[in-house]
C-alpha positions in Angstrom: -113.1 -167.9 17.8 -116.9 -168.3 18.2 -118.1 -171.7 19.0 -120.3 -173.6 16.6 -123.7 -174.4 18.1 -123.9 -178.1 17.9 -127.1 -180.0 17.6 -126.7 -181.8 20.9 -126.0 -180.3 24.3 -123.2 -182.8 25.0 -121.4 -182.1 21.7 -121.7 -178.3 22.5 -120.1 -178.9 25.9 -117.4 -181.0 24.2 -116.6 -178.1 21.9 -116.3 -175.7 24.9 -114.0 -178.1 26.7 -111.9 -178.5 23.6 -111.5 -174.7 23.4 -110.6 -174.4 27.1 -108.2 -177.3 26.9 -106.5 -175.7 23.9 -105.9 -172.6 26.0 -108.1 -170.4 23.9 -110.4 -167.9 25.5 -114.0 -168.8 25.0 -116.0 -166.2 23.2 -119.0 -165.8 25.4 -120.2 -162.3 24.4 -123.9 -162.3 24.0 -124.1 -165.8 25.4 -126.9 -167.1 27.6 -126.4 -167.4 31.4 -126.3 -171.2 31.0 -123.5 -170.9 28.6 -121.5 -168.5 30.9 -122.2 -170.8 33.9 -120.9 -173.8 31.9 -117.7 -171.9 30.8 -117.1 -170.8 34.4 -117.6 -174.3 35.7 -115.1 -175.7 33.2 -112.5 -173.1 34.2 -113.0 -173.5 37.9 -112.8 -177.3 37.5 -109.6 -177.0 35.6 -108.4 -174.7 38.3 -109.1 -177.4 40.9 -107.1 -179.9 38.7 -104.2 -177.5 38.7 -104.4 -177.2 42.5 -104.2 -181.0 42.7 -101.1 -180.9 40.6 -99.6 -178.1 42.7 -99.5 -175.7 39.7 -100.8 -172.7 41.6 -100.0 -170.1 38.9 -102.1 -172.0 36.4 -104.9 -172.4 39.0 -104.8 -168.7 39.6 -104.9 -167.9 35.9 -108.1 -170.0 35.3 -109.8 -168.5 38.4 -108.8 -165.0 37.3 -110.3 -165.6 33.9 -113.6 -166.5 35.5 -113.5 -163.5 37.9 -112.4 -161.0 35.3 -114.5 -162.1 32.3 -117.5 -164.1 33.4 -118.5 -163.6 37.0 -116.6 -161.4 39.5 -118.5 -163.0 42.4 -118.2 -166.7 41.4 -117.6 -168.5 44.7 -115.6 -171.4 43.3 -113.3 -169.0 41.4 -112.9 -166.8 44.5 -112.0 -169.8 46.6 -109.6 -171.2 44.0 -107.8 -167.9 43.8 -107.6 -167.4 47.5 -106.3 -171.0 47.9 -103.6 -170.5 45.2 -102.5 -167.3 46.8 -102.3 -168.9 50.2 -100.3 -171.8 48.8 -97.8 -169.3 47.3 -97.4 -167.6 50.7 -99.2 -164.4 49.6 -101.3 -164.4 52.7 -102.5 -160.8 52.6 -103.9 -161.1 49.1 -105.5 -164.5 50.0 -107.1 -163.0 53.0 -108.8 -160.3 50.9 -110.3 -163.0 48.6 -111.4 -165.1 51.6 -113.1 -162.0 53.1 -114.8 -161.3 49.8 -115.9 -164.9 49.6 -117.4 -164.7 53.1 -119.2 -161.4 52.2 -120.5 -162.4 48.7 -121.3 -166.1 49.2 -122.0 -166.0 52.9 -119.7 -169.0 53.3 -118.7 -169.3 57.0 -116.5 -172.4 56.3 -113.8 -170.2 54.8 -113.3 -168.5 58.2 -110.8 -171.1 59.2 -108.7 -170.4 56.0 -109.1 -166.6 56.7 -107.9 -167.1 60.2 -104.9 -169.1 59.0 -104.0 -166.3 56.6 -104.3 -163.7 59.3 -102.0 -165.7 61.6 -99.5 -166.3 58.9 -99.5 -162.5 58.2 -98.9 -161.8 61.8 -96.0 -164.3 62.0 -94.5 -162.9 58.8 -94.6 -159.3 60.3 -93.0 -160.6 63.5 -90.2 -162.2 61.6 -89.7 -159.1 59.5 -89.5 -157.0 62.7 -87.0 -159.4 64.2 -84.8 -159.3 61.1 -85.0 -155.5 61.1 -84.1 -155.4 64.8 -81.0 -157.5 64.2 -79.8 -155.5 61.2 -77.0 -152.9 61.8 -78.4 -149.4 62.6 -77.4 -146.8 60.0 -77.4 -143.2 61.0 -76.7 -140.3 58.7 -74.7 -137.5 60.2 -74.9 -134.5 58.0 -71.8 -132.3 57.9 -71.8 -129.4 55.6 -74.5 -130.2 53.0 -72.2 -128.9 50.2 -69.4 -131.3 51.0 -70.4 -134.8 52.0 -72.4 -137.0 54.4 -71.0 -139.4 57.0 -72.7 -142.6 57.5 -72.2 -144.2 61.0 -73.0 -147.8 61.3 -73.5 -149.3 64.8 -73.6 -153.0 65.2 -74.9 -154.6 68.3 -73.1 -157.7 69.4 -74.4 -160.4 71.7 -71.1 -162.3 71.8 -68.9 -162.0 74.9 -65.9 -162.7 72.7 -66.6 -159.7 70.5 -67.1 -157.5 73.6 -63.8 -158.6 75.1 -62.0 -158.0 71.8 -63.5 -154.5 71.6 -62.2 -153.8 75.2 -58.7 -155.0 74.3 -58.7 -152.8 71.2 -59.8 -149.8 73.2 -57.1 -150.5 75.8 -54.5 -150.9 73.2 -55.5 -147.6 71.6 -55.2 -145.9 74.9 -51.7 -147.3 75.6 -50.7 -146.3 72.1 -51.9 -142.7 72.7 -50.0 -142.7 76.0 -46.8 -144.0 74.4 -47.1 -141.4 71.6 -47.5 -138.6 74.2 -44.5 -139.8 76.2 -42.4 -140.2 73.1 -43.3 -136.7 72.0 -42.4 -135.2 75.4 -39.1 -137.1 75.4 -38.3 -135.8 71.8 -39.1 -132.3 72.9 -36.8 -132.5 75.9 -34.0 -133.9 73.7 -34.5 -131.1 71.1 -34.3 -128.5 73.9 -31.1 -130.1 75.3 -29.5 -130.1 71.8 -30.5 -126.5 71.2 -29.0 -125.5 74.6 -25.8 -127.4 73.9 -25.4 -125.8 70.5 -25.9 -122.3 71.9 -23.2 -122.9 74.6 -20.6 -124.1 72.1 
């Protein structure tokens, strides 16, 4: 909806604020640079208000509007977007916006925020590596490709109780195998004796 050009500058600004407040995109095609700057200022200020209310998705939406439709290098919008991403734990994306802000606006004060994002990314990667290290290792053992695949899962245990239990199970299996072999040998001897006795009678 195109805005009506009011007679006074303050009334014109009020119309713009009303459009933004209503959530309607402001039609700024063919508008002057002053008009675009005013619309960008309203959206970035509202983005700041959303930050204060911890509504990071809305803050990102307003800053995205400025970056996508008005000024892709707007320092306030870049900062608001980076801050919202950082607040949401999306440190890699936030770092990209902080780098762009340093490059475009030459703002060295964002270096601290960029460093925090980089440190958080490193910590997140360390945690992910630690979680992956503690996960069971799965190895595929290919038999005949036409039949099936076996999946072997190896779990590493740090618990002494679990290691002791495994040893007991292994020992029990060994005893069972020995008992089975002895039982089989005894059964074969008895069968031979019975066969011998039947042939003698």
